[in-house]
N, C-alpha and C positions, 0 to 999 in steps of 0.2 A: 122201859126195856133196856135202853142203853146202859143204865147204871148197873144192870145185872151181868153185862158182858164179862166183867172181871171174875165172875163166879164160874166161868167155863175154863177148863184146863185140858191138857193133853189126855188126861184120864177119861174125859167125856167123849172121846172118839167113838167108842163102842156103846155109848149109852142109847137108850131108846128115845124115840121121837117124843113120847109123852113126857119123859124126864126133861128133855130140852125145853119143851113148851112150858113146863112147870118152872124151870129156871128163868127163862126169858119171857116173863109175863107180857102178853100182848102180841107175841110173834104169830101165834095161830090165827088170831083175828086179822092181823095185817096180811098174812099170806092168803087168806080166804076172802078178803075184802073184795066186793064187787067193783071197787075203784082202787085197786092195788097201787097203780102208778101215782094216783093223786095222794093216797095215804102215805106212801113211802117218801114222797117229796117233803113232807112236813118234818121228817127226821134228819134231813140233810143239812150240813153246815157249809158245804161247798159243792160245786158241780162234780159229777162222777162220769168219766168216760168208760164205756163198756162195749163188749161185742154182743150183738144180737144174733143168735143162732136159731134158725128156723129149719126144722126137719120135715121132710115129706117123702112120700113113696111115689116113684114114677112107675106107672102101670106098664110102660113099655119094656121094663126089665123083667125077664122071665124068672119067676120064683123057682121053678123046677130045674132050670138050667144053672141056678146059683149065680145069676148075674147081679150080685149084690152091689157092685160098684156103680151099676147103671140104676138099679132099683131104689136104693136108699141114698137120698141126697140131702144136702143141707146148703142153706144160703147164710152167709155171714155179712153183717152190716155193722157199721159203727153207730153207737148210740150215745146220747148225752142226757143225763138226768140232772135237772137244775133245781135247786131248792126253791120252795114257794108252794103256792096252791093253785090249782086249776080253777077256772071259772065254773059256774054251775053247768053251763052248756058243755064244756070240755069233759067234766066229770060224767055227765050223762052218756057221752060217747064211749066212756071207759066202762061200760056195763059188763064186766067180765071179771074173773079172778085169775090168779097166777096160773092155774091149771086148766084154763079154758082152751079147748081144742079148736074152737071156731076160727082162730087166727092162723092155723097151720095150713099152708098151701098143700093141696092134695097132689097135684101133678103139674109141674111147671116145665115148659119146653126149655131145652138147654140153649 
């Protein structure tokens, strides 16, 4: 997949998802992998620092009163992805894909 990155250009900004997946072979499989974090670590050549953003809805915010700042919340945490592979036990714990909603907190007290 990495060798195909040079095939992307500014003109691909409005291209379709299917066209991107055709250009970057393996991307779809990586993004939908049940062990996404384990898989992506295999492609790293150095540690990557990133922000983890978790979005959730606080039920205490009244939807009809448009209390959007109360209702729609996010938490930010620092993350670090290190090259390498997980053990089999760690990979089993990562039984989800990138789009899995099970990890999203539903209502957190402030």
